[in-house]
Every structure is written in structure tokens, then in C-alpha cells.
N, C-alpha and C positions, 0 to 999 in steps of 0.2 A: 391668212395673211392678205393684206390689201396693198402690197407694195407695187411700185411702178413696173410696167412692162419693159423688157429689154428691147434692144434694137430689132431683133427678128420677130417681135410681136408675141413671143411666148412669155406668159406671166411667170413671176418668180416661183409661184406654187408648183409649177411644172418641174422645176429643177429640184425642189425639195422632194417631190415624189420620186424622181429618178434616183436621188441620193439615198432615200429611205429604202429602196429596193435592192441596194447593192449587197452582195454577200458579206456577211460579218460586220455590217455597219453598226447596227444596234443603237439604242437611244443615247448612250454616253458618248460614243464616237460622233454621232451625228450632231449632238448638241455642241461638242467641242469644235467641230468643223464650222458650224454656223455661228459660233460665238466670235469667230475671227473673219469670216467672209460672208457677204450676202449670198443667197442661194445660187444665182447665176455665176458669180465669181467662184464660189466653192466648186461648182460643176466644172468650171474651166481649170481650176487647180487640180482636181482629181484627174481630169483628162490630160493634164500635162501641158496645157497651153497658157497657164498663168502661174506666177510665182506664189508659193505658199507662205503663210505666216510661219515663223520658226516653230511654234507649237504644233502646227498642222504638219510641218515637215516631219517632225518626230512621229506623228500619227501615221503618216504615209510610209515611214521607214519600218514601222512595227510589223510583227508577224502574228498570225493566228493559226494555231495548229501547224506551225512550220511553214505556212504560206505567207509570202510577202503581200501585205494588204495593198500597198500603193500600186503594184503591178496588176493585181487582180482587179482592182477598181478601175484602173485605166482601161483595161481590156473590156470590161463590162460597159463602161460609159460610152465607149466607141461604138457599141452595138445597139445602143438605145437612143431613140429619137425623142427628145423632150416634148416636141409638139404632139407626137402620137400618144405619149403617156398622158398629156393633158387632155387630149381628145377622149381617151378612155375614161378619165375621171368625169368629164362633162357628160358623156353618154350614160354613165352609170349613176349620175346624180350625186357624185361624191364631192364633198367639200374637203379642201386641204387646210388643216388648222394647225399651224406651227406653234411650238411652245412660246408663250408670252404674247400671242396675238389676242385681239379683243374677244374673240369667241372661245378661247381656250378655257376648259373647265376649271373653275376656282378650286375644286376639290383636289386637283392634280398639281396645281402650281407649286406647292411646297413639299411635294412628295420627294423622298430620298432619291428615287430614280424616275423622274417624270418622263413620259413619252416626249421625244423631241418633236414629234408631229403626230397628229391624228387624222385619219381618213374617215370621214363622217357622212353617214346618210341619215337624214331625219333632223330632229329638233333638239339641239344641245340644252335648251332651257329646261327640259324635263329633269336635268341634273340639279336644278335649283330647288327641287322639292326634297322632302325627306326621302332617304334612300336605304333600302335593305337588300343585301346580297343574299340570294338563295341558290345554293350550289349542292352538288352531290355526284354520286357515281353514275357513269354511263350504263353500268349493268344493274339498273335499279329493279326492285321488285314492283309488282303491280300496286301494292299498297303504298310504296314510296312514290310512284308516279301519281297516284290519286292524291296523296298528301301534298305533293309539290304543286299540283294544279290548283287544288283548293286553296292552299296557302297563298299562291301567287294572285289568285282572284280576290281573296279577302284583303290582302295588303293593298292591291290596286283600288278596291272599293273604298279603302280608308284614305285614299289620296297619296299613297306611298309609291315611289318609283321602284319597281322590282329590277334589280341588277343581276344579270347572270351571263352565261357564256354561250347560249344557244347550242350547246352540245346535245348529243343523244342522252336519254335518261332524265335525270332530275332537272338539269338546266333547261332543257326544252320544255319540260312539263310546267315549270314555274312560269316561263314566258307564255305558254299557251293559256294558262289560267289568267294571267294579267291581260292578255289580248281579249279573251272572251268576256272579261269584266270591263272592257273598254278602258283599260288603264293606259299608262304611258311608260312602257318598259324601256330599259336600257340594256343593250347587249354589247359585250366586248368579245370580239372574235379573234381567232388565231390565224387568219389568212386575209387576203384582200376582201374588202367589203362588197365586191361585185359578184362574188362566187359563193353560193350557198354551200355550207358544209356542216353536217352531212347533207347529201343531196335531197333526202326526203324532207328536209326542213325548208325547202325552197319557199313554200307559201308562208311559213312562219317568219322567215327572214323579211319578206316583203311586208308582212303585217306589223312586225316590230319597227321597221323603218318608217312605216306610214303613221303609226300611232305614237312612237317614241323616238328613240335614237339607236343606231347601230354604228359601232366604231371599231377601228383597228389601227395598230401601229404600222400596218403594211399597206402598200398601195394596191390598186386594182391589178388583178392578174397574178398575185402572189399565191402560191399553193399552200395548203394546210400542212406544212412540214411539222413533225412531232416536236421539234425544239421550240417552236413558237408558242405552244400552249402554256408551258410553265412561265414564259415571259409575260403572257397576257394576264396570268393569275394575279400579279402584283397590282395591275390596274383594277381588276375586279375588287380586290381588297381595299384599295385606296378610295374607290368610289362608294364603298359601303360604310354607312354609319353603324350598322349592325350586320354581321355576317351569320347566316343560318345554314347549317349543314343538315340536310334532310336524311341522306344515307351516304355512308362512305365505308369502303373496305378498310382493312387494317393499314394498308399502305397505299391508299387511294390518292389520286392526284388532288382531290379536294383538300387533303391535309397540307399540301404545299400552299394552297391559298390561305388556309388557317394560319400557317406560319407567317405568311406575308401580312395577314391581318394583325397578328400579335406584334410584329415589328412596328406596326403603325398605330398601336394602342386602340384598335378597332374591337368593339365588343363581339365576342363569338358566342353563339348559342347552338344547341344541337337537339334534334328530335330523337327521343329515345326509341330504340328498336328492339326487336326480338333477340334474345341472346343466342338463338339458334340460327340467325341469319348472318351470313358472311357480309352481306351488304350493309349491315349495321355495326359491324365490329369496330370500325373507326369512330363512328359517332358515339357508341357506348363508351369507348375508351376516353373520348373527349369529356364525357360526363363524369367519368371516374377521376379525370384530371382536374375537374372543378369548373368546367364551363356551365353556364346556366341552361337548364332544360327548357324546351319549348313544348308545352302541353296544350296550348291554344294560341290563337293569333294575338290575343291580348297580352301574352307574355312579351311578344316582340314589340307591340305598340308601347307598352309600359317601358321597355328598355330604351325606346326612342324619346320617352318623356311625353307621349301623346295622351290626351284624355280619351280613354277607351269608351267612355259612355257616349261620346259624340262621334266616334269613328264609324264609318259606313261598314256594312256587311254585305258580302256578295251572295251569301246563302247558296253557294255554288257547289254542285256535285257533277263532275263531268260524265258520270255513268248513266246509261239509259235507264229509265224507270222500269222496275219489274212489272210484268203483266200476268194476269190470270193465275195459274197455279204457282208461278214464280214467287208471288207475294207470300203465299202460305209457306212455301219451302224456305224462303229467306227468313220468315218469322221463326220457323222451327230451328234453323241454324243459329239464329241469334241467341237462343237459350244456351246452347253449348254445341261443340262440334259433333257432327253426326255422319253416318254413312247412308248409302242409298237404301239399305234395309230399314233404317230408322224412318226414312221418309215414306217408304212404302207402307210400313206397319202403322205408323201414327197418323198418316194423312189418308189412308185407304185408297191409294192410287196404284196403278200398275207399275211394273219395273220400267217399262218403256217411257211412261209419262214422267216418272221420277228422274230417269236418266236424262231425258230431254230438258227438263226444267233446270236440273243441276248444271248441265252443260252450258245452257244459255246464261245462267247466272255467273258461271266461271268465266266465260268469254267476255261478259260485260264488266268484269272486275268486281263483282259483288262477293264472290266466294273464291277461296283458295283451296286447292286439294293437295293432300299429302298422304300417301299410303292408303287411299280409299276413304279418308276422312275429310269432310268439308267444314271450313270455318269461315266466318264473315270477315271481310276486309273492310275496315273502317277508313274512309278517306281522310278525315280530319275531325278533331273535337272542336266544333264551332261553339263559340260563346254567344248566346242570344243577346 
């Protein structure tokens, strides 16, 4: 928003930020409020110092979980200084982008439930490119993490904006891949954009904001409460032209995003997984239900209608290269799953040497172990 400043020198965006942070406000209520009052006036209405439009009065008189919204908002507004909220946005480098403003993403304008406002770090123009959502479980397997990283890198190399949620597991892996391929990722988060969540993704948050865009419906300082994440899933779906699920449990949160995508006629694809893996139970069910499988990056590019012969390739594998004996051990395991005894007998090495090589390959993500058997974990089936 580029509206005029009010008499106290606080811009209209500051009042939008205050209103967006009120308990139980939500996108529909905030849009209803701002459709009848400019932000500074809406702030005064909620605070009880200005008369409301009749429709807004009905909103103020309504209840949420038995709590009177008008009374709750009035008390909260009294405790929040719009100037301090605005200062926090400025310090965090956060733009306030209300619905209908010039910077508001075109992909969200006609959504059934568009965000009333976005709090943005980075460059929103990356959303003008072709966009693919890459999502999945937080409890991902090593193979799933490697797949998501390589997939994010390959899509970024093809000039596609990778959209995800910066969560642990698949989401963060997809964004890491896009960042390492110098792409322009887009993240939609479930808390204020100034506070990395999870904390270990602090550097990744900064990289995404620097190379692409990081956005939220919530103003700086808002905590990552559980109810916010299902709400942000609809934005992930709306921004995606194709939505790819890498791994999902049978009742995983990713399936909520799939439903949001289906409601918006967004193409959904899924990466096939082992029938023995709980982390792939949801994706395998999606495939049974008829969504298209992803066997290589070209499957996704073709779904976008892109010429795969001209698309870039990241040739990306996030795992460290095997060294010395690890090379021979990995080659042996590629033939078929094996035990430490197979390595010792067939390669003529000691038990200690075999154990050390197998352990390093497992830590690096090249091998997975189950019941003493080692098998190769393939990160992604790249098409040359």
C-alpha cells in the first residue's frame, strides 16, 4: 500500500499490520473490515473511538469460540502501538502488501480466500515466473531429503520458482536445493517473517529472502502457532501451477495442501516411494487415486508445458563424493543390498575397514541400513 500518512506520521500500512495480528482476525474478517474503512479508520473503529459501518458492527458483535470479538480486539488494540509495529517491519525489511495493491501477487488476486495482506521480505516479481510447489513431510527419510534437494535444484536451473513452506524435512530440502542452484525460491511461512522457524533454518530463511521471496499473512513478532500452518497451505497451493508431493504420511499435513490444490484445479503430482516406508504412504495413495507420478524432473516440466530439451539442468547431488575404499563399497552395494560380510569377503578388506567405509557412506546419505543390510539411496533420477 502506498496510501497517505495520517496526522501522527504513521503510515496506513502500520495499521494494517496491527489489525492483521489481532486474535481471530483472519483473512475474511480483515478484508471485510478494510472493505468499509481505510486502515487508520478501521483501527479507530476496532479501538472504539470511531463509528463502524453497519456491516462492521455485525462483525464486532460476533463471537469466536464463545468470545466476543469486538471486546477482544478493543483490548488488544489498546496494548499495541502502531508506530512500534511499523518500526519492527522497517527493521526486519518487511513490506506490507495489502490485497488489491499494486505489488499484490496476481496469482492470489482471484483466489477463493485471498490473503487480506502479505508481509513480505524479498522480491515478489519471482512469482511472475513459472511456479512449482514442492512439499512433503517433516519426518522425511534421507532418500526423500536428497530427492527434494535435487528436485529443487533442477527446477531452479530450469528457471522455475520453487514454492514451499520452509518447514523441516521436505520443504526445507527443496528450498536448499533451489538456493544452492542460485534459483529464486518462494516461501510461505506460518508465523511472522522476521522470526525463523524452525530455528535451525535461520540461514536458509535469509538466503531465500535474499534470492527470492519470503511471505506470510502474519506481521513480524507473531509466533508459529499450530493453527496458522493449515491456513498458509492454501497460499502454497494457490501460488503453485503444479504441486509435487515428495513424501507424505497417510494423514500428513501435505495432504491438506493437496486438497487446497484440488479445490483450485492445480495439477498435483507425487513421487513414488517404497511401500515399506510410512513416509510414502500418503504419496503412494495419491498415485493410486490417479495423480501423475514424478519419475524425473522432465515429468514436471512437461506438466508446465515447458520444452524439456531447452531446460537447464543442475546436475546437483548434495552428498559429499565418496573417497578411497568408499567408491568400491558403493559400487558393490549398487549391484544389490549387502552386509558387512559381503564387503569383507568380496573386496578383501578387514572388518574395521569395511565398517568405517559403510558408516561414512551411511552418514553421507549414500547408503541406508536396515537389519544389517545396506542399500544405495538414489537422490533423483536425472534426465540428461
